[in-house]
Every structure is written in C-alpha cells, then in structure tokens.
C-alpha positions, 0 to 999 in steps of 0.5 A: 502513481501513489496507491493504497494498499489494503487488507493486508496480512498483518505477519507481512514484512515491508521487504514482502510487501514491496516484492509484490510490486516489482513484477509490475514495474519501478516502485518508487516508495513503499510503506505498511503501516505500523502501529505504534504501540504495538509494533505490528502492521496495521494490515495496510500501506503506500505504494508509489510507483514510476508513472501511471501506466504501471500502476494500472497493471499493479491495480489490475493484476493485484485488487481482488487477489488473495494472499494467506486468506486475505483478498487484497484492496488496491485503488488509487491513493487520494491524497490527504486533505491538510488539516488545521492546527490546533487552536487554544 
C-alpha cells in the first residue's frame, strides 16, 4: 500500500523518514521529495508498506501526530494520472 505523507519537518532526513514507519511493518520503499534547486525537503513524501493492513496501521498511528511543531498528514496515495506529451 502506497501512502502520501505530508507536512514533514523540512530538516528531516530520509533515514528519519524511514524510521517513522518501521514500527508499523515492512517498508518496501520510502522517499521524501526534495527540491532540485535548493536540495531541501519540500515537506512531503511517499512510503510503500508491504500490505494494506500495515498501511492502515501507519495511517491510524501517524496521521495527526506532531513532529517538531508539524502535524503529519498520512493518507493513501492517489495514483498519478498519465500526462500527455507536449505537442509542437
């Protein structure tokens, strides 16, 4: 199950991000979104848990929790729609 995690502290490292989810089960992948120009976190990321049950545990356990004055938002990720290519 893939989850969107928003309102992350900007100083959070990717290792700290992953550590948030390991108590809830097996993390398949975890990625904080980083600004290309500044190299700093954009304040959100995505995590994929090994199954829906673990994903729901993450949502119940972390959604609304406070980390460094930031209240986390954790929801099921919505798949991106395919975008058409540029036409010239």
